[in-house]
N, C-alpha and C positions, 0 to 999 in steps of 0.2 A: 104385490109381495116383494119383500126385500131380497134381491139377488146377491147381495154382499154377505157372504158367510163369515169371512175373516177380515178384520182390520189389522194390517201390519203397521206397527208404529216404530219409527226410527228416530231416536233423539240424536241431534247432530250438533257438534261443537268442535271446531279446530281439527277436522280430519279430512281436509280436501284431497289429500294424497290417496286415501282409501275409499272415499265415498262412491265414486263411479262403479267400482266393482261390486260394492254392496247393493246399490240400487239395481244394477243390471241383473244380478243373481236373483233378485226378488221378481223383477219384471219377466224373467225367463221361466217362471214356475209352470209346471204342468197343470196345476190347479188354477182355475181362471176366475172363480167367484170371490175376488178379494179387492180391497182398496189399499193403497199405500199412502200412509200419512207421514210426511217428512217434517219433523219439527226442528226448525232452525232456532236453536237456543241462543240467539245473538252471536253467532259464530263470527269471529273477526277476520276470517280468511275468505276464500272464494266459495265456501260451502253454500251460502245463500244463492249465488248465481248458478251454481251447479244444480241445486234443487229446482230453481225456476226453469232452467233449460230442459230438464227432464220432464217437468210438468207440462210444458208447452207441446211436447211430443206424445204424451200418453195421458189419456183422460182418467186413468185409474189413480193418478197421483194427486194428492191434496197437500199443498205446502202451507205450513204455519210458520210465520216469522214472528218471533217474540223476543222481548228483552231477556238477557241472560238471567236465569234463575236457578240453574243447576239441573242435574239429571232427573231428580224427582219431579220438578216443576214441568219439565219437558214431557215426561211420561204422563203426567196428569193432563196436560194440554192436549196430547194426542188422544187420550181416552175420552176426553170431553167431546172431541170432534168425530169419534168413531161411529160408524153406522153398522158394523158387522155384529154378528151374534157372538163371535169369538175374537179374542185379542192375542196377537203374537207380537212380541218385542224383538227387534233386531238392533244390535249396536252398529253404528255407522262405520266402524272400522273393521267389521266382520263380514262374512258372506254366508250364503246358505246353498244347500244342495237343490237341484232342480225339482226334486220330489219332496222337499221340506214341508210345504203347506198341505200337499195331497196326503202325505203320510200322517201328519198331525191330525188332520180333519177326520180321516178314516178311523184312526185310533179313538178319537173322541166320540164320534157318532156310533161306531160299532159297539163300544163299551159304555155308552151313555155317561161319559166321564166329565166331571166338573173340572178336573185338572189332568192334563196329559203331559207326560215327561218322557224325554228321549235321551239318547247318548249324544256325544258331540266329538268334534275333532279339535285338538289344540295345535295351533300353528305357531312356531317360533323360529325366526330366522330361516324359513324355508323348510324346516323339519316339522312333520305332522305326526301327532300321536293320537290314537283313538282312545276315548274315555267312555266307558259304558257303565250304567247303573248296575249295582250288585244285587238288586232286589226287584227284578222285573215281575209284573203280574197285574192282576186286577184286584182292587181293594174297595170294600164298602165302607160306610161311615164308621161302623164299629171297629173294623180292622185298621182304619186310619188312626183312630184315637188310641187303640190298644197296642198296635205294633209299629206303626210308622212314626207318629209324633213323639213317642217316648225316646226315640233314637234319632230324630231328624236333625237336631242341632249338634248333638254329641252322641256318637254311636258306641262309646265305650273305649275306642282307641283315641289316643291323645289328638285332639284337634281335627278329628275326621267327622264329617257330617254323614248322617244316614240318608239325607235328602239334599241334593245340591241346592245352594241358595239362588243360583242364577235364574233370572226370569226369561232369558233368551232361549233356553232349550225346552220351553213349556208352551202350552196352549191353554188360555184361561177363558172361562165364560164371562162375557162382558158384564152382565148384571151382578155377578158375584164380585168381580174385580172392583166394580164401582163402590161396593160397600166396604172395601178394604183399603184401596189406594189413597183415597182422600184423607184417611185418618193418619197416614204416615207423615210425620213432621218434616218439613222441608229442610230443617237443620241437620237431619240424619244424612250425612254425606259419605259415611263409610258403613257398608253393610246394608244399604238401602234395599238391595235385592232380597236379603234375608227378611227384612221387615215386611216386604210384600209377600214373599213365598210362604213363610211360616204362618203368617196371619191368615192368608187365604186357605192354607191347608187345614187350619183349625176349624173352619166352617164348611169345608168341602164335604160332600156326602159320597163322592165316588172319585176314584183315582186309577189311572192306568199308567204303568211305567214300562217303557220299551227300551231295549238295548240298541235299537237302530240309530246309528250316528247320522245326523242330518245337518248340523250346524257347525260352521268353521269359526272357532274363536281364535282371533289373532292376538297373541300375547306380545306386547311391544315393550322393549326395555326403555324406549324413549318416552313412554307415557307415565313412567313411575316417578313419583315424588321422592327425591333422595334424602330429604331431611324434614324434620318436624319443626316448623317455625314457632308454633305455640302449643306445647303439649297439653296445657290446661284446656284449650279450646277443643282439641281432638278428644280428650278424655270426656269432656262435657258431651260431645256428640255421640261418643260410644255409649255413654250413660243413657242418653235419649233412646238409642237403639235397644239396649237391654231392657230398659223400663217399658218400652213399647211391646217387646216380645213377652215380658212377664205379664203385662196387662191383657194381651190378646190370648195368651195360652193358659192363664191361671184357671179358667173354667174347664180346661181339657186335661191338664196334667196336675198331679198332686205336687204340693209345694216342694218336697224333697227332690223329686225327679227334675222339676223345672229349675230349681236353684242350682243343682249340679250341672245341668246343661248350660245354663247361663254363666256359671263360674268358669267353666272350661272355655266357652266361646269368648267371653270377655278377656280372659287371660291370653288366648291365642292372638286376639286383635291387638292387645297391648304389646305383646312380644314383637309382633311384626312392625308396628308403628314406632315402638321405642328403640328398636335396633338392639334388642337383646337385653342390654343393661338398662334397667328401669330406674329412673330417677324419682325419688320420693322427697316430699317437702322442698320443692324447688331445687332439687339437686343436692341437698344437704346429705341425704342418705341414698345409697345405691343398692339395688337388689340384683344379684347375679343369678339368672335362671338356669345356668349350666352347672350341673352337679359335679363336684370335685374338680372344677376348673378354677384355679386360683387367679387372683389379680396379678397382672404382670406376665402371665403365661404367654409363650410364643404360639400364635394361632394361625392356622390356615382356615380361610372361609371358603366353603364350597357353595356356589350358586350366585349368579349375578342378577337374580330376580329381585323382587321388592324387599324381601327380608335381608338378603345379602347386601344390597345397597344400603339399607338402613343400619346394618351392623357397622359397615365401613364409616358411614357418616357420623354415627353416634360415637364411635371410638375416636374420631378426630377431636371431638369435644371433651370426652372423659379421659382418654388415654388409659383406659382400664386394662386393655390387653396390648400386647405387642403383635400386631398383625404382620406376618412375614410374607404371606402369599394369598392371592385371591384367584380361585380357579373355577372353571365351569366346563362341562362337556359341550354346552352350547356356546362355544367360545366366540366372542365378538369384541370389537374395540370399545372399551369403556374404562374410565379411570375415576377414582375418587381420592383426593389428596395426591399422594405420590405412588399409589398402588393401582396397578392395572390388572384386568382380567387376563389370566393365562390358561392354556389348555391343561386338562387333568393330568397329562403325562409329565408335567413339570414338577409334580409333588414328590418329594423324597422324605421319608418318615424321620430321618435323622435331623431334619431341618426345623422341626416344630415339636411342641409339647402336646397340643390337641388340635383336632380338626373339627370345625363346627359345620355341620350340614344345615344350611340356612333354609329349611323348609319346615312348616308345621303340619304338612300332610304326611301321615305315617306310611302310606303306600309309596309315595315318592321317596321318602326317607329310606325305606327298605330297599328300593331299587338302586338308589345312589350308593347306599352302604355296600350292597353286593358287588358293585363295580369297583369300589375302593378296595375291598378285600382282595379282588383279583389283581389290583395294582400294587399289592403288598402292604397296604395300610392296615394295621392290626386294630381289632375291635376296641381294645383298651385305650387307644389314642383318639377315638371318636367321642366327642362330647355328647352327653345325654341331658335332656331337659328335666328339671324338677317338676314332677307331675302329681304330687300328693295333693289331694283336694284341700286338706287343712292348710297346707302352705299357700295354696292359691287363694283360698278364702281370706286368710290373714293378710296377704298382700293387698288384695282388692279393698279390704276394709281400711288398711293402713294408708292406702293411696287417697282415700276420701270418698269412696263410693258407699252410699248408704244401703239399707236393707232392701230398698227398691231399685238398686243399681244406679241411682242418680248421682252424678258427680257433685262434690261439695261446692264447686264454683258455680255461681248463677250467671245467667246470660248477661246481666248488666256489668258484671266484673270482667266479662270476656270481650265486650264490644269497645 
């Protein structure tokens, strides 16, 4: 009889600084019936040696060394080698609570759940924030299809998911995951978690969601790509993701609901990756997503995360706005061009026309906005996104995405 209940899979690439903490947090689990599969995806640093060293000391560890193929290929390789009944994914630069596996397993077994979802902690520069699902409970197949999936990708608030995309705060049944994961195209390099999670949810018959936070997600500013080298290639990959989701969810959601969800999801991904100002027709035409904010306006950008970095990088190329300051409450040394991150206290309303809160998460946007109001920044000086679906749909079509969300450029043109 198989004593391995859970296979924990860790894809690894270029994270030698963080990997030991990740591995040790897994080995220290109160739950004992698990195996740890470390997938070295051709890491160029000392990660392969770190993996082998731990494997020599602990028989629960299985190390896979493979040629670099990206995150999806590493997750697939780990699943192929898994012996457990359930699968847990942990990113190699994160770590987990001592009772992570124990809690996940009890939630799954007690509720006979095909998918188990929990809360998590977000760590950034030593600061930890607790993130809990808003819809805890037990859901059967009918409830998944009638109340969870219609709001999973877009819950009615701009760019907010009803179900988190992450695979790392979830426990999957291996047999079901195998029927999902291998269908995900390896060229989907952005939103690959969404491709897995939502496809899995579409065929799950039972779901349990708990607010208990167990996973520590490390958000690293040094891991963020600051510019888009080839927008067409990125849009092609986003098109693959949206087309995959449309294919997998079309039997569960009606066309109108699904199209709306994918329109808003694609728009949010384009916004983040484009740096706000979206270039159309190879840059001949520009789309400004900020309502009532004119070209040439003096701008303060709030947030040094992915979106904020892309806004600074894109503006270096387009010169669309005059960025006078870049601020963040999570202040740290970072600069793009001649602009450096400064603390939030450095903002004076008389110095700018509009302040852009560089996040597509409405809950985060609301929290930041409340802090800025306390700092004396008035509401009418904070930029708002254009969120009318007709505007979004027209933009997506004009950019070259077809009715199935595939991008006009084919792979031969992109290689």
